[in-house]
MDTraj code that builds the backbone (N, CA, C; nanometers):
import mdtraj as md
import numpy as np

residues = "MET TYR VAL LEU ASP ALA SER ALA PHE ILE ASP GLU TYR HIS THR THR GLU ASP THR ALA THR ILE PRO MET VAL ARG GLU GLU LEU GLU ASP GLU SER ALA TYR ARG PHE ASP ALA MET GLU GLY SER GLY MET HIS ILE HIS ILE PRO GLN ASP GLY ALA VAL GLU ARG VAL ARG ARG ALA ALA ASP GLU THR GLY ASP LEU ALA GLU LEU SER ARG THR ASP LEU ARG LEU ILE ALA ALA ALA PHE GLU LEU ASP ALA THR LEU VAL THR ASP ASP TYR ALA MET GLN ASN VAL ALA GLU HIS LEU ASP VAL SER VAL GLU VAL ILE ALA LYS GLU GLY ILE GLU GLN GLN ARG ASP TRP LEU PHE GLN CYS GLN GLY CYS GLY ARG GLU PHE ASP GLU ASN LYS ASP ARG CYS PRO ILE CYS GLY SER GLU LEU THR ARG LYS ASN PRO SER ASN ALA".split()
xyz = np.array([
    [11.3747, 9.6161, 10.1487],
    [11.3036, 9.7136, 10.0677],
    [11.1878, 9.7556, 10.1537],
    [11.1445, 9.8846, 10.1561],
    [11.0363, 9.9355, 10.2288],
    [10.9312, 10.0063, 10.1318],
    [10.8156, 9.9688, 10.1347],
    [10.7036, 10.0283, 10.0442],
    [10.6331, 10.1345, 10.1361],
    [10.6370, 10.2576, 10.0988],
    [10.6068, 10.3730, 10.1707],
    [10.4482, 10.4144, 10.1268],
    [10.3707, 10.4285, 10.2293],
    [10.2336, 10.4807, 10.2226],
    [10.2553, 10.6320, 10.2288],
    [10.1499, 10.7049, 10.2023],
    [10.1491, 10.8596, 10.2101],
    [10.1912, 10.9077, 10.3517],
    [10.1600, 10.8404, 10.4587],
    [10.1969, 10.8845, 10.5989],
    [10.3524, 10.8822, 10.6081],
    [10.4327, 10.8062, 10.5381],
    [10.5746, 10.8134, 10.5477],
    [10.6173, 10.9399, 10.4919],
    [10.5672, 10.9926, 10.3981],
    [10.6110, 11.1253, 10.3506],
    [10.5570, 11.2426, 10.4304],
    [10.4430, 11.2267, 10.4805],
    [10.3883, 11.3268, 10.5710],
    [10.4515, 11.3515, 10.7059],
    [10.4904, 11.2249, 10.7604],
    [10.5527, 11.2275, 10.8939],
    [10.7162, 11.2242, 10.8722],
    [10.7645, 11.2402, 10.7609],
    [10.9140, 11.2531, 10.7333],
    [10.9870, 11.1247, 10.7761],
    [10.9337, 11.0149, 10.7269],
    [10.9968, 10.8800, 10.7601],
    [11.1389, 10.8735, 10.6883],
    [11.2331, 10.8256, 10.7663],
    [11.3741, 10.8023, 10.7009],
    [11.4235, 10.6635, 10.7143],
    [11.4814, 10.6092, 10.6212],
    [11.5567, 10.4907, 10.6286],
    [11.6721, 10.4794, 10.5369],
    [11.7684, 10.4147, 10.5683],
    [11.8788, 10.3902, 10.4620],
    [11.8544, 10.2743, 10.3744],
    [11.7469, 10.2004, 10.3882],
    [11.7275, 10.0947, 10.3028],
    [11.6590, 10.1466, 10.1783],
    [11.6577, 10.0433, 10.0756],
    [11.5879, 10.0793, 9.9453],
    [11.4263, 10.1003, 9.9821],
    [11.3722, 10.1977, 9.8998],
    [11.2293, 10.2311, 9.9254],
    [11.1602, 10.2226, 9.7847],
    [11.0275, 10.1952, 9.7965],
    [10.9454, 10.2004, 9.6893],
    [10.8122, 10.2640, 9.7242],
    [10.7235, 10.2809, 9.6317],
    [10.5953, 10.3247, 9.6555],
    [10.5162, 10.3218, 9.5119],
    [10.3994, 10.3580, 9.5024],
    [10.3243, 10.3518, 9.3872],
    [10.2828, 10.4949, 9.3409],
    [10.2576, 10.5185, 9.2264],
    [10.2309, 10.6493, 9.1650],
    [10.1142, 10.7152, 9.2359],
    [10.0156, 10.6406, 9.2809],
    [9.8929, 10.6938, 9.3241],
    [9.9155, 10.7712, 9.4740],
    [10.0281, 10.7330, 9.5431],
    [10.0509, 10.7959, 9.6552],
    [10.0801, 10.9414, 9.6253],
    [10.1608, 10.9825, 9.5282],
    [10.1969, 11.1206, 9.4939],
    [10.0759, 11.2051, 9.4895],
    [9.9676, 11.1453, 9.4335],
    [9.8363, 11.2271, 9.4209],
    [9.7734, 11.2550, 9.5689],
    [9.8089, 11.1898, 9.6535],
    [9.7573, 11.2254, 9.7938],
    [9.8303, 11.3251, 9.8705],
    [9.9467, 11.3672, 9.8172],
    [10.0322, 11.4500, 9.8918],
    [10.0260, 11.5992, 9.8474],
    [10.0423, 11.6901, 9.9501],
    [10.0491, 11.8339, 9.9190],
    [10.1779, 11.8929, 9.9865],
    [10.1991, 12.0098, 9.9436],
    [10.3195, 12.1011, 10.0071],
    [10.4468, 12.0250, 10.0384],
    [10.4950, 12.0254, 10.1613],
    [10.6201, 11.9609, 10.1970],
    [10.6276, 11.8262, 10.1600],
    [10.5224, 11.7420, 10.1905],
    [10.5125, 11.6022, 10.1690],
    [10.5305, 11.5720, 10.0282],
    [10.4706, 11.6351, 9.9515],
    [10.4836, 11.6224, 9.8064],
    [10.6343, 11.6427, 9.7491],
    [10.6866, 11.7568, 9.8044],
    [10.8271, 11.7774, 9.7835],
    [10.9325, 11.6629, 9.8198],
    [10.8872, 11.6089, 9.9424],
    [10.9634, 11.4921, 9.9935],
    [10.9629, 11.3733, 9.9090],
    [10.8288, 11.3509, 9.8523],
    [10.8073, 11.2380, 9.7542],
    [10.9046, 11.2610, 9.6236],
    [10.8949, 11.3870, 9.5808],
    [10.9794, 11.4058, 9.4555],
    [11.1226, 11.3912, 9.4790],
    [11.1691, 11.4345, 9.5941],
    [11.3013, 11.4372, 9.6238],
    [11.3518, 11.2822, 9.6362],
    [11.2716, 11.1992, 9.7033],
    [11.3017, 11.0566, 9.7253],
    [11.3019, 10.9845, 9.5848],
    [11.2017, 11.0341, 9.5020],
    [11.2019, 10.9655, 9.3708],
    [11.3278, 10.9979, 9.2882],
    [11.3605, 11.1255, 9.3030],
    [11.4770, 11.1729, 9.2395],
    [11.6148, 11.1126, 9.2924],
    [11.6146, 11.0680, 9.4043],
    [11.7450, 11.0014, 9.4705],
    [11.7183, 10.8446, 9.4692],
    [11.6375, 10.8006, 9.3868],
    [11.6416, 10.6657, 9.3652],
    [11.5284, 10.5666, 9.4158],
    [11.4215, 10.6341, 9.4781],
    [11.3118, 10.5567, 9.5161],
    [11.2460, 10.4820, 9.4011],
    [11.2131, 10.3533, 9.4098],
    [11.1510, 10.2844, 9.2991],
    [10.9944, 10.3106, 9.2998],
    [10.9532, 10.3391, 9.1898],
    [10.8003, 10.3534, 9.1632],
    [10.7522, 10.2177, 9.1022],
    [10.6686, 10.1511, 9.1805],
    [10.6134, 10.0229, 9.1313],
    [10.4738, 10.0197, 9.1082],
    [10.4424, 9.9413, 9.0025],
    [10.2939, 9.9259, 8.9666],
    [10.2549, 9.7909, 8.9783],
    [10.1917, 9.7508, 9.0871],
    [10.1596, 9.6084, 9.1079],
    [10.0749, 9.5425, 9.0108],
    [10.0957, 9.4185, 8.9757],
    [10.0192, 9.3306, 8.8824],
    [9.8588, 9.3209, 8.9400],
    [9.7758, 9.3055, 8.8482],
    [9.6310, 9.2956, 8.8655],
    [9.6041, 9.1798, 8.9463],
    [9.6770, 9.0611, 8.9375],
    [9.6607, 8.9508, 9.0088],
    [9.6981, 8.9708, 9.1614],
    [9.8016, 9.0447, 9.1841],
    [9.8420, 9.0723, 9.3267],
    [9.7372, 9.1633, 9.3976],
    [9.6943, 9.2659, 9.3156],
    [9.5775, 9.3538, 9.3748],
    [9.4522, 9.2741, 9.4067],
    [9.4269, 9.1805, 9.3179],
    [9.3046, 9.0854, 9.3403],
    [9.3210, 9.0135, 9.4732],
    [9.4464, 8.9515, 9.4866],
    [9.4715, 8.8650, 9.5890],
    [9.4495, 8.9536, 9.7225],
    [9.5126, 9.0776, 9.7256],
    [9.4940, 9.1672, 9.8371],
    [9.3447, 9.1933, 9.8638],
    [9.2724, 9.2146, 9.7534],
    [9.1175, 9.2473, 9.7692],
    [9.0500, 9.1354, 9.8360],
    [9.0825, 9.0122, 9.7931],
    [9.0267, 8.8950, 9.8562],
    [9.0654, 8.8816, 10.0025],
    [9.1895, 8.9068, 10.0374],
    [9.2368, 8.9074, 10.1667],
    [9.1684, 9.0038, 10.2608],
    [9.1396, 9.1286, 10.1929],
    [9.0778, 9.2378, 10.2779],
    [8.9349, 9.2034, 10.2996],
    [8.8650, 9.1360, 10.2081],
    [8.7338, 9.0915, 10.2136],
    [8.7196, 8.9758, 10.3286],
    [8.8197, 8.8943, 10.3277],
    [8.8299, 8.7960, 10.4330],
    [8.8343, 8.8468, 10.5739],
    [8.9196, 8.9436, 10.5820],
    [8.9370, 9.0161, 10.7244],
    [8.8319, 9.0995, 10.7622],
    [8.7531, 9.1653, 10.6689],
    [8.6528, 9.2494, 10.6827],
    [8.6950, 9.3895, 10.6753],
    [8.8057, 9.4109, 10.6221],
    [8.8592, 9.5500, 10.5995],
    [8.8480, 9.6133, 10.4532],
    [8.7784, 9.5435, 10.3760],
    [8.7825, 9.5918, 10.2308],
    [8.7196, 9.7239, 10.2239],
    [8.6004, 9.7509, 10.2883],
    [8.5278, 9.8801, 10.2847],
    [8.6163, 9.9871, 10.3403],
    [8.7067, 9.9632, 10.4176],
    [8.7932, 10.0610, 10.4913],
    [8.9135, 10.1039, 10.3942],
    [8.9384, 10.0298, 10.2903],
    [9.0608, 10.0475, 10.2153],
    [9.0309, 10.1170, 10.0856],
    [9.1134, 10.2124, 10.0460],
    [9.1073, 10.2773, 9.9082],
    [9.1686, 10.1949, 9.8059],
    [9.1596, 10.2433, 9.6822],
    [9.2246, 10.1775, 9.5790],
    [9.3731, 10.1853, 9.5968],
    [9.4218, 10.2954, 9.6403],
    [9.5641, 10.3290, 9.6720],
    [9.6083, 10.2272, 9.7787],
    [9.5304, 10.2116, 9.8701],
    [9.5723, 10.1226, 9.9928],
    [9.5837, 9.9815, 9.9400],
    [9.4882, 9.9320, 9.8567],
    [9.4959, 9.7983, 9.8117],
    [9.6217, 9.7660, 9.7299],
    [9.6560, 9.8804, 9.6410],
    [9.7748, 9.8601, 9.5514],
    [9.9081, 9.8757, 9.6375],
    [9.9030, 9.9542, 9.7460],
    [10.0206, 9.9576, 9.8347],
    [10.0572, 9.8239, 9.8929],
    [9.9488, 9.7681, 9.9445],
    [9.9746, 9.6364, 10.0038],
    [10.0216, 9.5321, 9.8915],
    [9.9504, 9.5427, 9.7813],
    [9.9881, 9.4527, 9.6578],
    [10.1496, 9.4623, 9.6250],
    [10.1757, 9.5999, 9.6283],
    [10.3170, 9.6373, 9.6008],
    [10.4216, 9.5593, 9.7019],
    [10.3924, 9.5681, 9.8291],
    [10.4692, 9.5107, 9.9302],
    [10.4699, 9.3724, 9.9155],
    [10.3579, 9.3118, 9.8909],
    [10.3403, 9.1696, 9.8741],
    [10.4283, 9.1153, 9.7623],
    [10.4202, 9.1838, 9.6441],
    [10.4962, 9.1394, 9.5242],
    [10.6424, 9.1607, 9.5448],
    [10.6886, 9.2654, 9.6116],
    [10.8181, 9.3036, 9.6195],
    [10.8885, 9.2327, 9.7568],
    [10.8046, 9.1589, 9.8135],
    [10.8461, 9.0884, 9.9491],
    [10.9168, 9.1927, 10.0390],
    [10.8377, 9.3006, 10.0554],
    [10.8931, 9.4167, 10.1202],
    [10.8121, 9.4417, 10.2479],
    [10.8651, 9.5381, 10.3311],
    [10.7986, 9.5816, 10.4477],
    [10.7052, 9.6964, 10.4109],
    [10.5854, 9.6897, 10.4531],
    [10.4993, 9.7953, 10.4204],
    [10.5004, 9.9015, 10.5377],
    [10.5309, 10.0235, 10.5108],
    [10.5388, 10.1403, 10.6066],
    [10.4152, 10.2154, 10.6046],
    [10.3331, 10.2073, 10.7075],
    [10.1904, 10.2732, 10.7140],
    [10.1624, 10.2953, 10.8624],
    [10.0708, 10.3935, 10.8815],
    [10.0047, 10.3980, 11.0176],
    [9.8465, 10.3567, 11.0094],
    [9.8096, 10.3190, 10.8893],
    [9.6644, 10.2691, 10.8679],
    [9.6459, 10.1420, 10.9236],
    [9.5497, 10.1214, 11.0182],
    [9.5232, 10.0024, 11.0887],
    [9.4760, 9.8979, 10.9975],
    [9.3814, 9.9282, 10.9064],
    [9.3151, 9.8310, 10.8172],
    [9.4193, 9.7824, 10.7204],
    [9.5064, 9.8648, 10.6776],
    [9.6255, 9.8185, 10.5945],
    [9.7134, 9.7239, 10.6690],
    [9.7426, 9.7512, 10.7917],
    [9.8232, 9.6696, 10.8755],
    [9.7602, 9.5349, 10.9068],
    [9.6268, 9.5281, 10.9237],
    [9.5519, 9.3970, 10.9320],
    [9.5547, 9.3222, 10.8242],
    [9.5370, 9.3686, 10.7042],
    [9.5339, 9.2944, 10.5777],
    [9.6816, 9.2380, 10.5495],
    [9.7857, 9.3420, 10.5599],
    [9.9054, 9.3044, 10.5358],
    [9.9661, 9.1812, 10.6153],
    [9.9127, 9.1834, 10.7473],
    [9.9674, 9.0730, 10.8484],
    [9.8824, 8.9515, 10.8046],
    [9.7625, 8.9549, 10.7535],
    [9.6941, 8.8526, 10.7101],
    [9.7646, 8.7823, 10.5790],
    [9.8368, 8.8569, 10.5066],
    [9.8984, 8.8068, 10.3900],
    [10.0489, 8.7744, 10.4203],
    [10.0857, 8.7819, 10.5556],
    [10.2328, 8.7633, 10.6024],
    [10.3229, 8.8698, 10.5395],
    [10.2798, 8.9974, 10.5157],
    [10.3617, 9.1022, 10.4718],
    [10.4045, 9.1880, 10.6057],
    [10.5322, 9.2065, 10.6196],
    [10.5691, 9.2683, 10.7383],
    [10.5406, 9.4164, 10.7275],
    [10.5127, 9.4696, 10.8551],
    [10.4607, 9.6165, 10.8700],
    [10.5524, 9.6877, 10.9498],
    [10.5860, 9.8215, 10.9290],
    [10.6435, 9.9053, 11.0270],
    [10.5594, 10.0219, 11.0233],
    [10.5244, 10.0684, 11.1594],
    [10.4349, 10.1817, 11.1817],
    [10.5273, 10.3097, 11.1989],
    [10.4773, 10.4266, 11.1816],
    [10.5607, 10.5524, 11.1775],
    [10.5328, 10.6196, 11.3152],
    [10.4051, 10.6870, 11.3097],
    [10.3715, 10.7710, 11.4290],
    [10.2878, 10.7155, 11.5245],
    [10.2099, 10.6166, 11.4995],
    [10.1050, 10.5611, 11.5820],
    [10.1589, 10.4283, 11.6269],
    [10.0883, 10.3714, 11.7192],
    [10.1227, 10.2286, 11.7718],
    [10.0652, 10.1375, 11.6649],
    [10.1251, 10.0374, 11.6249],
    [10.0724, 9.9213, 11.5352],
    [9.9573, 9.8440, 11.6027],
    [9.8938, 9.7754, 11.5191],
    [9.7810, 9.6933, 11.5745],
    [9.8368, 9.5804, 11.6735],
    [9.7574, 9.5540, 11.7678],
    [9.8021, 9.4547, 11.8713],
    [9.7685, 9.3049, 11.8134],
    [9.6761, 9.2893, 11.7346],
    [9.6372, 9.1566, 11.6869],
    [9.5682, 9.1729, 11.5486],
    [9.5861, 9.0576, 11.4699],
    [9.5278, 9.0520, 11.3359],
    [9.3749, 9.0187, 11.3705],
    [9.2840, 9.0783, 11.2882],
    [9.1367, 9.0469, 11.3174],
    [9.0651, 9.0119, 11.1950],
    [8.9612, 8.9245, 11.2031],
    [8.8721, 8.8853, 11.1051],
    [8.7420, 8.9467, 11.1520],
    [8.6958, 9.0440, 11.0962],
    [8.5763, 9.1252, 11.1492],
    [8.4415, 9.0442, 11.1262],
    [8.3492, 9.0641, 11.2109],
    [8.2082, 9.0253, 11.1977],
    [8.1220, 9.1345, 11.1407],
    [8.0040, 9.1031, 11.0794],
    [7.9064, 9.2041, 11.0283],
    [7.7751, 9.1790, 11.0935],
    [7.7239, 9.2807, 11.1491],
    [7.5935, 9.2671, 11.2267],
    [7.4854, 9.3515, 11.1503],
    [7.3724, 9.2950, 11.1446],
    [7.2496, 9.3503, 11.0871],
    [7.1988, 9.4513, 11.1878],
    [7.1725, 9.5756, 11.1347],
    [7.1141, 9.6809, 11.2217],
    [6.9724, 9.6688, 11.2445],
    [6.9157, 9.5798, 11.1700],
    [6.7623, 9.5605, 11.2002],
    [6.7487, 9.4347, 11.2909],
    [6.7767, 9.3169, 11.2507],
    [6.7439, 9.1978, 11.3161],
    [6.8584, 9.1493, 11.4139],
    [6.9647, 9.2054, 11.4004],
    [7.0805, 9.1782, 11.4954],
    [7.1700, 9.0577, 11.4633],
    [7.1254, 8.9804, 11.3481],
    [7.1995, 8.8571, 11.3031],
    [7.3459, 8.9057, 11.2663],
    [7.4386, 8.8088, 11.3059],
    [7.5893, 8.8256, 11.2611],
    [7.6293, 8.7339, 11.1316],
    [7.7079, 8.8038, 11.0550],
    [7.7591, 8.7285, 10.9483],
    [7.9116, 8.7300, 10.9388],
    [7.9748, 8.6300, 10.8769],
    [8.1149, 8.6341, 10.8587],
    [8.1570, 8.7233, 10.7491],
    [8.0882, 8.7334, 10.6491],
    [8.1069, 8.8243, 10.5318],
    [8.0199, 8.9396, 10.5248],
    [8.0759, 9.0590, 10.4513],
    [8.0056, 9.1736, 10.4315],
    [7.9190, 9.1544, 10.3273],
    [7.7877, 9.1986, 10.3223],
    [7.6927, 9.2016, 10.2218],
    [7.6324, 9.3387, 10.2136],
    [7.5758, 9.3675, 10.0989],
    [7.5241, 9.5123, 10.0794],
    [7.4099, 9.5312, 10.1740],
    [7.3262, 9.4280, 10.1973],
    [7.2174, 9.4216, 10.2851],
    [7.1961, 9.2874, 10.3603],
    [7.1211, 9.2837, 10.4640],
    [7.0956, 9.1615, 10.5432],
    [6.9994, 9.0708, 10.4484],
    [7.0505, 8.9400, 10.4232],
    [6.9612, 8.8732, 10.3508],
    [6.8359, 8.8157, 10.4181],
    [6.8172, 8.8421, 10.5438],
    [6.7055, 8.8043, 10.6249],
    [6.5958, 8.9197, 10.6087],
    [6.6462, 9.0378, 10.6615],
    [6.5520, 9.1531, 10.6799],
    [6.5761, 9.2661, 10.5704],
    [6.6928, 9.2754, 10.5199],
    [6.7124, 9.3699, 10.4182],
    [6.7820, 9.5049, 10.4826],
    [6.8033, 9.5024, 10.6075],
    [6.8715, 9.6154, 10.6722],
    [7.0169, 9.6295, 10.6474],
    [7.0913, 9.7360, 10.6689],
    [7.2296, 9.7630, 10.6526],
    [7.3009, 9.6664, 10.7585],
    [7.4261, 9.6425, 10.7133],
    [7.5152, 9.5684, 10.8102],
    [7.6249, 9.6613, 10.8438],
    [7.6672, 9.6614, 10.9734],
    [7.7842, 9.7306, 11.0120],
    [7.8972, 9.6368, 11.0602],
    [8.0284, 9.6867, 11.0528],
    [8.1348, 9.5978, 11.0960],
    [8.1436, 9.5969, 11.2474],
    [8.1658, 9.4775, 11.2985],
    [8.1766, 9.4568, 11.4465],
    [8.2966, 9.3955, 11.4859],
    [8.3638, 9.4306, 11.5952],
    [8.4750, 9.3806, 11.6529],
    [8.4612, 9.2426, 11.7002],
    [8.5216, 9.1237, 11.6467],
    [8.4881, 8.9985, 11.7058],
    [8.5196, 8.9698, 11.8532],
    [8.6158, 9.0502, 11.8996],
    [8.6466, 9.0341, 12.0393],
    [8.5360, 9.0814, 12.1353],
    [8.4502, 9.1659, 12.0808],
    [8.3338, 9.2178, 12.1543],
    [8.2144, 9.1361, 12.1312],
    [8.2294, 9.0302, 12.0600],
    [8.1081, 8.9492, 12.0259],
    [8.0577, 8.8648, 12.1337],
])
top = md.Topology()
chain = top.add_chain()
for i, resn in enumerate(residues, 1):
    res = top.add_residue(resn, chain, resSeq=i)
    for name in ("N", "CA", "C"):
        top.add_atom(name, md.element.get_by_symbol(name[0]), res)
traj = md.Trajectory(xyz[None], top)
């Protein structure tokens, strides 16, 4: 089973395997890609609504990897659907790939190259320069904003 992100419909992804997606993906599509969604739904694509517990597990995993701020509600639910269905997630989104791999959900990319390695991001204060493992609204030391930092550049 393959769970399809919007990019699968935009880039005309094809497979002979069973497919699924979530209703929120349809809202992101326009023109030909929306017609492709409707055609695939009409020919048997499964529309899945993930359970709240799976969405929360994905949210926690995204927080652990530092990708939570990069993911939309739709992204979180797509990963949760792939997790629940024990399916392969089809996406070009790097943050989604990172979180999926953190959860041992297999990923297939469409038009772009996939991620080279799974990352747990660091967060650095823009004021005092301190680094934190978790993202916070503000630095607990000086109150400045935090930005996401690649741990391999640390």
